[in-house]
C-alpha positions in Angstrom: 5.0 -22.7 15.6 7.6 -21.6 13.1 5.0 -19.8 11.1 3.6 -18.1 14.1 7.0 -16.7 15.0 7.3 -14.7 11.8 6.5 -11.0 11.5 3.3 -11.8 9.7 2.2 -14.1 12.5 3.0 -11.5 15.2 1.2 -8.8 13.2 -1.9 -10.5 12.0 -2.4 -13.5 14.2 -1.9 -12.2 17.8 -5.5 -13.1 18.5 -4.5 -16.7 18.6 -3.6 -18.0 22.0 -2.0 -21.3 20.9 -2.2 -24.1 18.4 -2.5 -27.8 19.4 -1.7 -30.8 17.1 -4.4 -33.4 17.9 -3.5 -36.0 15.4 -2.1 -36.4 11.8 -5.1 -34.5 10.3 -6.5 -32.3 13.0 -5.3 -29.3 14.9 -7.1 -27.0 17.5 -6.7 -23.3 17.4 -7.2 -21.6 20.9 -8.3 -18.0 20.6 -7.8 -15.0 22.9 -11.0 -13.4 21.7 -14.3 -14.4 20.0 -13.9 -15.5 16.4 -15.0 -12.9 13.7 -15.3 -13.0 9.9 -12.1 -10.9 9.9 -10.3 -13.6 11.8 -11.3 -16.1 9.2 -10.1 -13.9 6.4 -6.7 -13.5 8.2 -6.3 -17.2 8.5 -6.5 -17.5 4.7 -3.4 -15.1 4.6 -1.5 -17.0 7.2 1.9 -18.4 6.4 1.7 -21.8 4.6 1.9 -25.0 6.5 5.4 -26.5 6.1 6.0 -30.3 5.7 7.4 -31.7 9.0 9.1 -34.7 7.4 11.2 -32.3 5.2 12.2 -29.7 7.8 12.6 -32.0 10.8 16.4 -32.2 10.4 17.0 -29.1 8.4 16.9 -26.4 11.1 15.0 -23.2 11.0 12.9 -22.7 7.8 13.1 -18.9 8.2 16.9 -19.0 7.7 18.4 -18.3 4.3 19.5 -21.3 2.4 20.8 -22.2 -1.1 19.1 -25.6 -0.9 15.8 -25.4 -2.8 13.1 -26.3 -0.3 10.3 -28.8 -1.0 7.2 -27.2 -2.5 3.8 -28.2 -3.7 3.1 -25.7 -6.5 3.0 -25.9 -10.3 6.6 -25.0 -10.7 9.8 -26.2 -9.1 13.2 -24.6 -8.7 15.6 -25.6 -11.6 18.8 -23.6 -11.3 20.2 -20.2 -10.7 23.3 -18.0 -11.2 24.1 -14.5 -10.1 22.2 -13.2 -13.1 19.1 -15.3 -13.1 16.8 -17.7 -11.4 15.0 -20.4 -13.4 11.9 -22.5 -12.6 10.5 -25.5 -14.5 6.9 -26.7 -14.7 5.9 -29.8 -12.7 4.5 -32.2 -15.3 2.5 -34.2 -12.8 1.3 -31.2 -10.7 -1.3 -32.5 -8.4 -3.6 -29.5 -8.8 -3.5 -29.1 -12.5 -7.1 -30.3 -13.1 -8.7 -28.4 -10.2 -11.3 -26.0 -11.7 -9.5 -23.0 -10.2 -6.3 -23.9 -12.1 -7.6 -25.0 -15.5 -6.0 -22.9 -18.2 -3.2 -21.6 -16.0 0.5 -22.3 -15.7 1.1 -22.7 -19.4 4.9 -22.1 -19.6 7.3 -25.0 -19.4 10.0 -22.6 -18.0 10.0 -19.3 -16.2 13.3 -17.4 -16.0 13.8 -14.3 -13.9 16.7 -12.1 -15.1 18.4 -10.2 -12.3 19.5 -6.6 -12.9 20.7 -4.3 -10.2 19.8 -1.2 -12.2 16.4 -0.3 -13.5 17.8 1.6 -16.5 19.7 -1.5 -17.7 16.5 -3.6 -17.2 14.6 -1.3 -19.5 17.3 -1.4 -22.1 17.2 -5.2 -21.9 13.5 -5.2 -22.4 13.6 -2.9 -25.4 16.2 -5.1 -27.0 14.1 -8.2 -26.5 16.1 -9.9 -23.8 13.1 -9.8 -21.5 9.5 -10.7 -22.4 7.7 -8.3 -20.0 8.4 -5.9 -17.2 6.2 -4.2 -14.6 7.1 -0.5 -14.8 7.0 1.2 -11.4 8.2 4.6 -12.5 5.5 6.8 -14.0 8.2 9.0 -15.7 9.5 6.1 -17.6 6.1 4.8 -18.4 5.0 8.1 -19.8 8.1 9.1 -21.8 10.6 6.4 -22.6 8.8 3.7 -24.5 8.2 5.5 -27.8 10.4 3.1 -29.8 10.1 1.6 -33.4 8.9 -1.7 -31.8 6.2 0.2 -29.9 5.1 2.1 -32.9 4.9 -1.2 -34.8 2.6 -2.6 -32.1 5.1 -5.3 -31.0 6.1 -3.7 -27.6 2.9 -2.9 -25.8 2.1 -0.9 -22.7 -1.0 -1.8 -20.7 -2.6 -0.9 -17.4 -4.1 -4.1 -15.9 -7.4 -4.2 -14.1 -6.8 -5.4 -10.6 -9.1 -4.7 -7.6 -7.4 -6.3 -4.7 -6.1 -3.0 -3.2 -7.7 0.4 -2.8 -7.1 3.7 -1.0 -4.0 5.9 -1.2 -1.0 4.1 -2.5 1.0 6.2 0.0 0.4 9.0 2.5 2.5 11.4 4.5 2.1 10.3 8.1 2.4 12.6 11.1 3.5 11.2 14.4 0.7 12.3 16.8 2.7 11.1 19.7 4.6 14.3 19.4 2.8 17.3 20.9 2.9 19.6 17.9 1.1 17.0 15.7 -1.5 16.2 18.4 -3.6 19.3 17.5 -6.2 18.6 14.8 -5.9 22.2 13.5 -2.2 21.8 13.0 -2.7 18.5 11.1 -5.4 20.1 8.9 -3.0 23.0 8.1 -0.3 20.5 7.1 -2.8 18.7 4.8 -3.9 21.9 3.2 -0.3 22.9 2.4 0.3 20.0 0.1 -0.3 21.0 -3.6 -1.2 17.6 -5.2 -2.2 19.1 -8.5 1.1 20.9 -9.0 3.1 17.7 -8.2 0.8 15.6 -10.4 1.4 18.0 -13.4 5.2 18.4 -12.9 6.3 15.0 -11.5 3.7 12.5 -12.6 2.7 13.7 -16.1 -0.9 14.3 -14.9 -1.6 10.5 -14.7 -2.4 10.2 -11.0 -5.7 10.6 -9.1 -5.7 11.9 -5.6 -7.2 9.7 -2.9 -10.0 11.5 -1.2 -10.7 8.4 1.0 -8.8 5.7 2.9 -10.7 3.3 0.7 -10.7 5.2 -2.6 -11.9 3.4 -5.7 -13.9 0.9 -3.7 -17.5 0.6 -2.4 -16.2 1.2 1.1 -15.3 4.9 0.5 -17.4 7.6 2.0 -19.0 10.0 -0.4 -21.3 13.0 0.1 -23.0 13.3 3.5 -23.6 10.3 5.8 -26.8 8.4 4.9 -29.3 7.1 7.4 -27.4 3.8 8.1 -24.1 5.7 8.7 -25.8 8.3 11.0 -27.2 5.4 13.1 -23.6 4.5 13.8 -22.1 8.0 14.2 -24.9 9.8 16.1 -24.0 8.3 19.5 -20.5 9.8 19.2 -21.6 13.3 17.9 -20.0 15.1 20.9 -16.7 13.3 20.4 -16.4 13.9 16.6 -15.6 17.0 14.5 -19.0 18.6 13.5 -18.0 18.5 9.9 -18.3 14.7 9.9 -22.1 15.3 9.9 -22.4 18.6 8.0 -19.8 18.6 5.2 -18.7 16.1 2.5 -14.9 15.6 2.8 -13.0 17.3 0.0 -9.4 18.2 -0.3 -8.4 21.6 -1.8 -7.8 21.5 -5.6 -5.3 24.0 -7.0 -4.8 25.1 -10.6 -1.6 23.1 -10.7 0.4 26.1 -11.9 1.9 27.7 -8.8 1.1 28.5 -5.2 -2.3 27.4 -3.8 -2.9 30.7 -2.0 -6.4 29.9 -0.8 -5.3 26.7 0.9 -2.2 28.3 2.4 -4.3 31.2 3.7 -6.6 28.8 5.4 -3.7 26.8 6.8 -2.2 30.0 8.2 -5.5 30.7 10.0 -5.6 27.2 11.5 -2.0 27.5 12.8 -2.8 30.8 14.4 -5.8 29.4 16.1 -3.6 26.6 17.4 -1.3 29.1 19.1 1.4 29.5 16.5 2.5 32.9 15.2 4.9 34.3 12.7 8.0 36.1 13.9 10.6 37.3 11.4 9.2 34.8 8.8 9.4 31.9 11.2 6.4 30.1 12.9 6.9 29.9 16.6 4.8 28.9 19.6 4.1 30.8 22.8 7.5 29.9 24.2 9.3 31.0 21.0 10.1 27.5 19.9 10.1 27.2 16.0 7.8 24.8 14.2 10.1 22.2 12.6 9.3 19.0 10.7 11.9 16.4 9.8 10.8 14.0 7.1 12.5 10.6 7.6 13.4 8.7 4.4 14.9 5.2 3.7 16.1 6.2 0.2 16.5 9.2 -2.1 13.5 8.5 -4.4 11.1 10.4 -2.2 13.1 13.6 -2.2 11.6 15.0 -5.4 8.1 14.7 -3.8 8.9 16.1 -0.4 11.1 19.1 -1.5 8.2 21.0 -3.1 6.1 20.3 0.0 8.9 21.7 2.2 8.7 24.8 0.0 5.0 25.2 0.7 5.5 24.7 4.4 8.2 27.4 4.3 5.6 29.9 3.1 3.7 29.2 6.4 6.9 29.8 8.4 7.5 26.1 9.0 11.1 24.8 8.8 11.2 21.5 7.0 14.1 19.1 6.5 14.8 15.6 5.2 16.8 12.9 6.9 18.1 10.1 4.8 19.0 6.9 6.8 20.2 3.4 5.9 17.8 0.4 6.3 18.9 -0.8 9.7 18.6 2.7 11.2 15.2 3.2 9.4 13.8 0.0 11.0 15.0 1.0 14.5 13.6 4.5 14.2 10.3 3.1 13.0 10.0 0.6 15.8 10.8 3.2 18.4 8.5 5.8 16.8 11.4 8.3 16.5 10.2 10.4 13.6 8.1 13.5 12.9 6.7 12.5 9.5 7.5 10.1 6.6 5.9 8.7 3.5 4.0 5.5 4.3 2.5 2.9 2.0 -1.2 3.0 2.7 -3.1 0.7 0.3 -5.6 -1.7 1.9 -6.8 -5.0 0.7 -10.5 -5.5 -0.2 -12.6 -5.9 1.8 -10.5 -3.8 4.2 -11.9 -5.2 7.5 -8.9 -7.5 8.3 -6.5 -4.6 7.9 -8.4 -2.0 9.9 -7.0 -2.8 13.4 -3.4 -2.7 12.3 -3.8 0.7 10.5 -6.1 2.5 12.9 -7.0 0.8 16.2 -5.7 2.1 19.5 -4.3 -1.3 20.4 -1.8 -1.0 17.5 -0.5 2.5 18.4 2.3 1.3 20.7 3.1 -1.9 18.7 6.2 -1.4 16.5 5.2 -4.0 13.9 1.8 -2.5 13.0 0.9 0.1 10.4 -0.5 2.6 12.9 2.5 4.8 12.6 0.5 8.0 13.2 -0.2 6.8 16.7 -4.0 7.0 16.4 -5.8 6.4 19.7 -9.5 7.1 19.5 -12.3 5.1 21.1 -14.8 6.1 18.4 -12.5 4.7 15.7 -12.0 1.6 17.8 -15.7 1.0 18.0 -16.3 1.5 14.3 -13.5 -0.9 13.5 -15.1 -3.5 15.8 -18.5 -2.8 14.1 -16.9 -3.5 10.7 -15.3 -6.7 11.9 -18.3 -8.1 13.7 -20.7 -7.4 10.7 -22.1 -10.5 9.0 -23.6 -8.7 6.0 -21.8 -6.9 3.3 -24.1 -3.9 3.6 -23.2 -3.5 7.3 -19.5 -3.8 6.5 -19.9 -1.0 3.9 -21.7 1.2 6.4 -19.2 0.8 9.1 -16.2 1.4 6.8 -17.8 4.5 5.3 -18.5 5.8 8.8 -14.9 5.0 9.8 -13.6 6.7 6.7 -15.3 10.0 7.5 -14.0 10.0 11.1 -10.4 9.3 9.9 -10.5 11.9 7.1 -11.8 14.7 9.3 -9.1 14.1 11.9 -6.3 14.7 9.3 -3.9 12.0 10.5 -2.3 11.8 7.0 -1.7 13.7 3.8 -3.3 11.3 1.3 -1.5 11.1 -2.0 -2.3 9.3 -5.2 -4.7 6.3 -5.2 -3.4 2.8 -5.7 -2.4 2.7 -9.4 -3.1 -0.2 -11.7 -0.1 -2.5 -12.4 1.6 -1.0 -15.5 2.9 -3.8 -17.8 5.2 -3.4 -20.7 5.5 -6.6 -22.8 6.4 -8.1 -26.2 3.1 -9.0 -28.0 3.8 -12.7 -28.5 1.3 -14.2 -26.0 -2.2 -15.5 -26.2 -4.5 -14.6 -23.4 -8.1 -15.3 -22.2 -10.9 -12.9 -22.9 -11.5 -12.4 -19.1 -8.4 -12.4 -17.0 -9.9 -13.2 -13.6 -6.5 -14.5 -12.5 -5.1 -11.0 -12.6 -5.9 -10.4 -9.0 -2.3 -10.7 -7.6 -0.5 -10.2 -10.9 1.7 -7.4 -9.7 2.6 -9.0 -6.4 3.8 -12.3 -7.8 5.2 -10.7 -11.0 4.1 -13.7 -13.1 1.2 -13.7 -15.6 0.0 -17.3 -15.0 -3.0 -17.3 -17.4 -1.2 -16.3 -20.6 0.5 -18.7 -23.1 3.1 -18.4 -25.8 1.6 -17.8 -29.3 4.0 -18.7 -32.1 2.0 -16.9 -34.7 2.1 -13.6 -32.8 5.7 -14.1 -32.0 6.5 -14.6 -35.7 5.3 -11.0 -36.4 8.1 -9.5 -34.3 11.3 -8.6 -36.2 14.5 -7.0 -35.0 14.3 -3.2 -35.2 17.4 -1.1 -34.7 
């Protein structure tokens, strides 16, 4: 019951009516709807089962505590201070010899150093106070690690191969609950106005790839025109879908990355005019004279450098853009009450994506504050395709349904897709041994611990202090 009360439980497990404890080893899960493969996948992501004998007299396990709770993993909490948290390996770990764990968890101690400033963290890494660091900032990754230690081959940068997420890492989301974003032509114009190539060149050192699919870099992404299996799903809805779903491969405009993308802006201007907006004294207004305004909501200043150039492009169309920076509590309240025009939303999906689809795109999620359907998508065709993907029992059918869904979403322009999910970027001191095939890298970035490496004294002996 405690687990079902968490945000994750409300978000992903609301198809469960109740849970009954039958005896010491058996429970019964009563469902609100028929069981699907997607439900089974979701259960594997459900919050862990907590030991009753430990929590019986310790209150609410969701509350913050300084008492290390009982665990069952390969490491246990050892000690902490304001500057670090340290874990020690469990010598008699019950799962050490399971085939899935052989060769993993090779360090006797794991110590997480706590820094409140990323610049200081990087300096500590370069000095050798840290063994490794996942670098989230592409500017730092591209330009600040050219050090003597790096040139000697001791401090290494590496992009890791991880395939558990796909699609756009983030996207600009428009709130279609607001009338000016309900028109598909307006949304398409807003998508066209974003010059990804310019931003990639000037802000991201040309390292990013734009997501042309909600499932980019996966087998579930739509490419070209619909094949026969996709057409079988889409044809019954032809009158309800944009004609281009059937006649054109989806492709975002590509600029030269040097300046204004005039072709895309000209097309955007035509679409806005067709939607009833006109220019008056350099300002875009509707039939009532109301100016077109977009406020971009932000929980922190890091997105400003990305949104400011976009506001400049919108200004050339006569659209008045602004940014509103809010603190975390206000951000949560505004998100839950859908009080926003647009914002940058994390948009990567797990693979296969079926279990995430209802929470990102289904009509039933549009009015629920804890889902990811922040655009307010309400479309019976999309709902049907999601249900097709979730009820499929063969991978080929899941692929067909997801590709069909991808086309419908893309041609409705609910978001401005940005860069695809980037591989985890790791900077580390080369003093570790590692397996030839690192199959355990699946969740490497999310857990921030490389559990299949081991310390190599010979490699470590090569490293010397370099001033």
